[in-house]
C-alpha positions as CSV (number, residue, x, y, z in Angstrom):
1,M,63.9,-79.2,-12.6
2,S,67.4,-78.4,-14.0
3,V,69.9,-77.5,-11.9
4,M,72.8,-76.5,-14.1
5,N,73.1,-73.4,-16.0
6,N,72.5,-73.8,-19.8
7,T,72.3,-70.3,-20.7
8,P,74.9,-69.4,-23.4
9,K,77.5,-66.6,-23.2
10,G,80.1,-64.8,-25.4
11,N,78.8,-64.2,-28.9
12,A,75.0,-65.0,-28.4
13,N,71.9,-62.7,-28.9
14,R,71.4,-60.6,-25.7
15,V,67.7,-60.1,-24.7
16,A,65.9,-58.4,-22.0
17,V,62.9,-60.0,-20.6
18,I,59.9,-58.3,-19.3
19,V,57.0,-60.3,-17.4
20,T,54.0,-59.8,-15.0
21,E,54.8,-62.6,-13.1
22,Y,57.2,-66.1,-13.4
23,R,55.7,-68.5,-10.9
24,F,55.6,-72.4,-11.5
25,N,53.4,-73.3,-15.2
26,S,53.0,-69.7,-15.9
27,H,54.0,-68.6,-19.8
28,A,57.2,-67.0,-18.1
29,D,58.0,-70.4,-16.8
30,V,57.3,-72.2,-20.0
31,I,58.8,-69.2,-22.2
32,L,61.6,-67.6,-20.1
33,G,62.4,-70.5,-18.1
34,R,63.3,-72.3,-21.1
35,L,65.6,-69.3,-22.1
36,L,67.2,-69.9,-18.9
37,G,67.7,-73.4,-19.4
38,D,65.0,-75.3,-17.9
39,F,62.8,-78.0,-19.2
40,D,66.2,-79.4,-20.6
41,Y,66.1,-76.9,-23.0
42,S,69.4,-75.4,-24.7
43,P,68.7,-71.9,-25.5
44,T,70.6,-69.8,-28.1
45,I,70.1,-66.5,-26.7
46,E,71.0,-65.1,-23.7
47,V,68.7,-63.9,-20.8
48,V,70.5,-60.8,-19.8
49,S,68.0,-58.7,-17.8
50,I,64.6,-59.3,-16.2
51,Y,61.8,-57.4,-14.9
52,T,58.9,-58.8,-13.2
53,D,55.6,-56.6,-12.1
54,Q,54.3,-58.7,-9.8
55,V,56.1,-60.9,-7.2
56,P,53.2,-63.5,-5.9
57,H,54.2,-65.9,-3.0
58,N,55.0,-68.7,-5.2
59,D,57.4,-66.7,-7.2
60,M,60.3,-68.6,-8.9
61,S,61.9,-65.3,-10.6
62,R,64.4,-64.6,-7.9
63,A,65.4,-68.3,-7.1
64,E,65.9,-69.1,-11.1
65,A,67.3,-65.6,-11.6
66,K,69.9,-65.9,-9.0
67,R,71.1,-69.5,-10.4
68,C,71.8,-68.5,-14.0
69,G,73.3,-65.1,-12.6
70,V,71.0,-62.9,-14.3
71,P,69.9,-59.3,-12.5
72,I,66.3,-58.4,-11.7
73,Y,66.0,-54.4,-11.8
74,S,63.2,-52.7,-10.7
75,T,61.9,-51.0,-14.1
76,I,61.7,-51.8,-17.4
77,E,63.8,-48.7,-17.8
78,E,66.5,-50.2,-16.1
79,T,65.6,-53.7,-17.7
80,I,66.3,-52.2,-21.2
81,E,69.0,-49.6,-20.5
82,L,71.4,-50.8,-18.2
83,P,72.2,-54.1,-20.3
84,F,72.8,-52.1,-23.2
85,A,75.2,-49.9,-21.4
86,E,77.0,-53.1,-20.0
87,G,77.2,-55.2,-23.7
88,G,74.6,-54.5,-26.1
89,L,71.0,-55.4,-26.6
90,D,69.6,-57.6,-29.3
91,G,66.0,-57.9,-28.8
92,V,63.1,-57.6,-26.0
93,I,60.5,-60.3,-24.9
94,I,57.3,-59.5,-23.1
95,I,55.3,-62.1,-21.2
96,A,52.2,-60.4,-20.0
97,E,50.0,-63.4,-19.1
98,H,49.1,-64.4,-16.1
99,G,49.2,-62.8,-12.6
100,D,46.5,-60.2,-10.2
101,Y,45.1,-57.9,-12.3
102,P,41.6,-56.5,-12.6
103,R,38.8,-58.1,-14.2
104,D,36.6,-56.1,-15.5
105,E,32.7,-56.1,-15.7
106,K,32.8,-57.5,-19.3
107,G,35.2,-60.8,-18.3
108,R,38.3,-59.0,-19.5
109,I,41.5,-59.1,-17.4
110,H,43.3,-55.8,-17.9
111,Y,47.4,-57.5,-18.3
112,P,49.4,-54.2,-19.0
113,R,50.7,-55.1,-22.6
114,R,50.3,-51.7,-24.2
115,Q,51.9,-50.1,-21.0
116,M,54.7,-52.5,-20.7
117,L,55.4,-52.1,-24.8
118,E,54.8,-48.2,-24.1
119,E,57.9,-48.6,-21.7
120,V,59.9,-50.7,-23.8
121,L,59.6,-48.5,-26.7
122,K,60.3,-45.3,-25.3
123,S,63.8,-46.6,-23.7
124,L,64.4,-48.2,-27.7
125,D,64.1,-44.5,-28.8
126,K,66.1,-42.9,-25.9
127,L,69.0,-45.5,-26.6
128,Q,68.1,-44.6,-30.7
129,I,67.9,-48.2,-30.9
130,R,65.8,-50.6,-32.7
131,V,65.5,-54.4,-32.3
132,P,63.1,-57.5,-32.0
133,V,60.2,-57.4,-29.6
134,F,58.3,-60.6,-28.7
135,S,54.7,-60.0,-26.9
136,D,53.1,-63.4,-25.9
137,K,49.6,-63.5,-26.8
138,H,47.1,-60.7,-27.9
139,F,47.8,-57.1,-28.4
140,S,45.7,-56.3,-25.8
141,Y,42.0,-56.8,-24.2
142,N,40.8,-53.6,-25.8
143,I,40.5,-52.3,-29.3
144,E,41.6,-49.1,-28.5
145,D,45.4,-50.6,-27.6
146,T,45.1,-53.5,-30.1
147,L,45.0,-50.5,-32.8
148,W,47.5,-48.4,-31.1
149,I,50.2,-51.1,-31.3
150,Y,49.6,-52.5,-34.5
151,Q,49.8,-48.7,-35.4
152,Q,53.1,-48.1,-33.9
153,V,54.6,-51.7,-35.1
154,K,54.1,-50.6,-38.8
155,K,55.2,-47.1,-38.4
156,R,58.2,-47.5,-36.6
157,N,58.6,-50.5,-39.1
158,L,59.8,-52.2,-35.6
159,P,60.4,-55.8,-35.9
160,F,57.5,-57.5,-34.2
161,M,56.4,-61.1,-33.3
162,A,53.0,-62.0,-31.2
163,G,50.6,-64.4,-30.6
164,S,49.6,-67.8,-29.0
165,S,51.7,-71.6,-29.4
166,I,48.8,-73.1,-30.4
167,P,48.8,-72.1,-34.2
168,H,52.2,-73.6,-34.5
169,T,51.7,-77.0,-33.7
170,P,51.3,-79.8,-36.0
171,Y,48.1,-80.7,-37.6
172,V,47.1,-84.3,-37.1
173,P,46.4,-85.8,-39.5
174,P,47.9,-83.2,-41.6
175,I,45.8,-81.4,-43.7
176,A,46.8,-80.8,-47.7
177,D,47.7,-77.0,-48.9
178,E,45.2,-77.7,-51.4
179,Q,42.6,-78.1,-48.9
180,L,43.7,-75.0,-47.5
181,I,43.8,-72.6,-50.1
182,T,40.3,-73.6,-51.4
183,A,38.2,-73.5,-48.2
184,E,35.6,-71.1,-47.8
185,E,34.0,-71.9,-44.6
186,W,36.4,-72.6,-41.2
187,L,35.4,-73.8,-37.3
188,V,37.9,-74.1,-34.5
189,A,36.6,-76.6,-31.0
190,S,37.9,-74.8,-27.9
191,Y,37.3,-75.1,-24.4
192,S,37.1,-73.7,-20.9
193,N,34.6,-71.1,-19.8
194,L,37.3,-68.4,-20.2
195,V,36.3,-66.7,-23.5
196,E,39.2,-64.4,-23.8
197,A,41.8,-66.5,-22.8
198,Y,41.1,-69.6,-24.5
199,G,39.0,-68.1,-26.9
200,Y,42.0,-66.2,-28.3
201,H,44.2,-69.1,-28.9
202,A,41.0,-70.3,-30.9
203,L,40.8,-67.1,-32.9
204,E,44.7,-67.5,-34.1
205,V,44.1,-71.1,-34.8
206,L,41.0,-69.5,-37.2
207,Q,42.7,-66.6,-38.5
208,S,46.0,-69.0,-39.3
209,V,44.5,-71.5,-41.5
210,A,41.8,-68.7,-42.7
211,E,44.8,-66.4,-44.2
212,R,45.9,-68.8,-46.6
213,R,42.6,-69.1,-48.5
214,A,43.1,-68.2,-52.2
215,G,43.3,-64.2,-52.6
216,G,44.8,-64.4,-48.7
217,E,43.0,-61.9,-46.4
218,T,40.6,-59.3,-47.4
219,G,39.2,-58.3,-43.8
220,I,36.6,-58.9,-41.7
221,K,33.1,-57.4,-41.8
222,S,31.4,-58.2,-38.3
223,I,31.5,-60.5,-35.3
224,Q,28.8,-61.9,-33.0
225,T,29.4,-64.0,-29.9
226,L,26.5,-66.3,-29.0
227,E,26.0,-68.0,-25.6
228,G,24.0,-70.7,-24.3
229,A,20.8,-71.5,-25.7
230,E,21.3,-69.3,-28.2
231,V,24.1,-71.2,-29.9
232,W,21.6,-74.0,-30.6
233,E,18.9,-72.2,-31.5
234,A,21.3,-70.9,-34.4
235,M,22.2,-74.1,-35.2
236,E,18.6,-74.9,-35.9
237,Q,18.1,-71.9,-37.8
238,G,21.3,-72.8,-39.9
239,V,23.4,-70.3,-38.7
240,W,26.6,-72.8,-37.9
241,P,27.5,-75.5,-39.6
242,E,26.8,-78.6,-37.0
243,D,28.4,-81.0,-38.9
244,M,32.1,-79.2,-39.0
245,L,31.8,-79.2,-35.1
246,L,31.0,-83.4,-35.3
247,S,34.0,-83.6,-37.6
248,C,35.9,-82.0,-34.9
249,L,35.0,-83.8,-31.9
250,A,35.4,-86.9,-34.3
251,L,38.9,-86.5,-34.0
252,N,39.2,-88.3,-30.5
253,S,38.4,-92.2,-31.7
254,S,38.8,-92.9,-27.8
255,K,36.0,-90.9,-26.6
256,K,32.4,-91.6,-27.3
257,I,31.1,-88.7,-28.8
258,I,27.8,-87.1,-26.6
259,H,26.2,-84.4,-28.9
260,P,27.6,-80.7,-27.0
261,S,23.9,-79.5,-26.7
262,E,23.2,-82.4,-24.3
263,S,25.8,-80.4,-21.8
264,N,25.1,-78.1,-19.3
265,E,28.2,-76.5,-19.5
266,P,28.9,-72.6,-20.3
267,T,28.8,-72.8,-24.1
268,Y,29.6,-70.0,-26.5
269,L,29.9,-69.6,-30.5
270,I,31.7,-66.8,-32.0
271,V,31.0,-65.9,-35.6
272,I,33.2,-63.8,-37.9
273,E,31.8,-62.9,-41.1
274,Y,34.8,-61.9,-43.4
275,L,34.6,-59.1,-46.3
276,D,35.0,-61.7,-49.1
277,G,31.7,-63.8,-47.9
278,T,33.7,-66.4,-46.1
279,K,32.4,-67.4,-42.7
280,G,34.6,-68.5,-39.5
281,Y,33.2,-69.8,-36.3
282,V,34.6,-70.9,-32.3
283,F,32.8,-73.3,-30.8
284,Q,33.6,-73.1,-26.8
285,Q,32.5,-75.2,-24.4
286,E,34.0,-76.0,-20.9
287,N,35.0,-79.6,-21.3
288,L,34.8,-80.3,-24.7
289,E,38.0,-81.7,-25.0
290,S,41.7,-81.0,-23.8
291,Y,42.9,-79.5,-27.0
292,W,42.0,-77.2,-30.1
293,S,40.6,-78.9,-33.2
294,F,39.4,-77.4,-36.6
295,S,37.3,-78.2,-39.6
296,L,37.6,-76.4,-43.1
297,R,34.7,-76.9,-45.9
298,N,35.5,-76.7,-49.8
299,Q,33.6,-77.8,-52.7
300,Q,35.6,-81.4,-51.5
301,G,34.0,-81.6,-48.5
302,I,34.8,-81.4,-44.9
303,F,38.4,-81.6,-43.8
304,A,39.2,-81.7,-40.0
305,A,42.6,-81.7,-37.7
306,K,43.8,-81.5,-34.0
307,C,46.4,-79.0,-33.0
308,E,48.5,-81.2,-31.2
309,S,49.7,-79.8,-27.9
310,D,50.2,-80.8,-24.6
311,D,47.8,-80.4,-21.9
312,D,50.4,-81.3,-19.0
313,R,54.2,-80.4,-18.5
314,P,56.4,-79.8,-20.2
315,F,54.1,-78.4,-22.6
316,K,56.0,-79.2,-26.0
317,H,54.2,-76.5,-28.0
318,F,56.0,-73.7,-26.0
319,E,59.1,-75.6,-26.8
320,T,58.3,-75.0,-30.3
321,L,57.3,-71.4,-29.6
322,T,60.4,-70.4,-27.8
323,Q,62.5,-71.5,-30.6
324,M,60.8,-69.5,-32.7
325,I,61.3,-66.5,-30.6
326,E,64.7,-67.4,-30.3
327,Q,64.9,-67.3,-34.6
328,F,63.1,-64.0,-34.3
329,I,65.6,-62.3,-31.9
330,I,68.9,-64.0,-34.0
331,T,67.7,-62.8,-37.8
332,G,65.1,-60.0,-37.0
333,K,62.8,-61.4,-39.6
334,E,59.1,-62.7,-38.3
335,Q,58.1,-65.8,-38.4
336,F,54.4,-65.4,-40.1
337,P,52.5,-62.1,-41.0
338,I,52.1,-59.7,-37.6
339,E,48.6,-58.6,-39.6
340,R,48.0,-62.1,-38.4
341,V,47.8,-61.3,-34.6
342,F,46.4,-58.2,-34.8
343,M,43.0,-59.6,-36.6
344,S,43.1,-62.3,-34.4
345,S,43.6,-59.6,-31.2
346,G,40.8,-57.3,-32.5
347,M,38.5,-60.5,-33.1
348,I,38.7,-61.3,-29.4
349,N,38.2,-57.8,-28.5
350,Y,35.4,-57.4,-30.8
351,A,33.9,-60.8,-29.7
352,I,33.8,-60.1,-25.8
353,E,32.0,-56.8,-26.8
354,S,29.5,-58.7,-28.6
355,L,29.2,-60.8,-26.0
356,Y,28.7,-58.3,-23.7
357,Q,26.3,-56.1,-25.7
358,H,24.4,-59.0,-26.7
359,K,24.4,-58.2,-30.7
360,K,26.5,-58.7,-33.7
361,L,29.4,-55.8,-34.1
362,E,30.6,-54.2,-37.5
363,T,34.3,-54.3,-37.3
364,L,35.9,-51.8,-39.3
365,E,39.3,-51.5,-37.9
366,L,39.6,-55.3,-38.9
367,Q,38.8,-54.5,-42.6
368,I,42.5,-55.1,-43.7
369,D,44.0,-57.3,-46.4
370,Y,47.4,-58.9,-46.3
């Protein structure tokens, strides 16, 4: 861990950071930590206030804030309004991932993403300012809040960026734009038994490549999540493409391919039907690999690539995301369409609901184009 205070002063853009918790290897650690000069990172924006919703026994926020001379406030209102009064505010970063929050019968963790954004917007309205806001991961654990956040962002014309770090990793091997534009089918291979947390990363990877097809995004018709034996029955029936999954697995040349059907690990398949007739899939198995990969099919065949992310510290893919956040705060310009994250958030909301209800669901809220 760095022992120096590398945070910029002077004319740097000033940001307030609001987190659920800040402990070792949390998303706050690998994003906010970098903005405080940890990981040998040299930030270009200045953290001027912090709010932590929870303080676990292994909390890092108090020591790191003291090291850097950054105040921690007891409310989001103070975290926004006091720095503004003392020197202005140029942006807000919300990291509502990790922490001790309720998990419901559907397996969803109730991270307070909407609540945190609502409080931020209330303070921005009070101050009569509009600044860029970044929110980590998906919009919310339910479709109602996901839709509310998207509508608020569009209504306010708010500079807003959100989502996962994984879609911004390099493709290995590279995939040519021509292959992405002409694709008609996509499959993302994911891991872990945490469908919401890890499945979201996979769905945003899927949407980040699917939106690049000729004609752009046209919207999603339906989503269905299968589990266990249902996955393999669907494969035998031709519901999803085995060859595309095997193309993903073949990317790991150092590992002998064992067909995932031979595993007893928890297995899930999310099937996405787009309105234009194209299809996407997320295959998730607990110990499939330690990274995300995807394959696409067009008239030339199947093309596959690995999303080159780290599975241990220093998690270089979070350095890329942090740099993107900084550029967003400085320029006020989103680095990619916010519709991507809205669609991906809605997909994971519906995927979890489909798994709970054991049926295919129509996705009227996701029938948008961009």
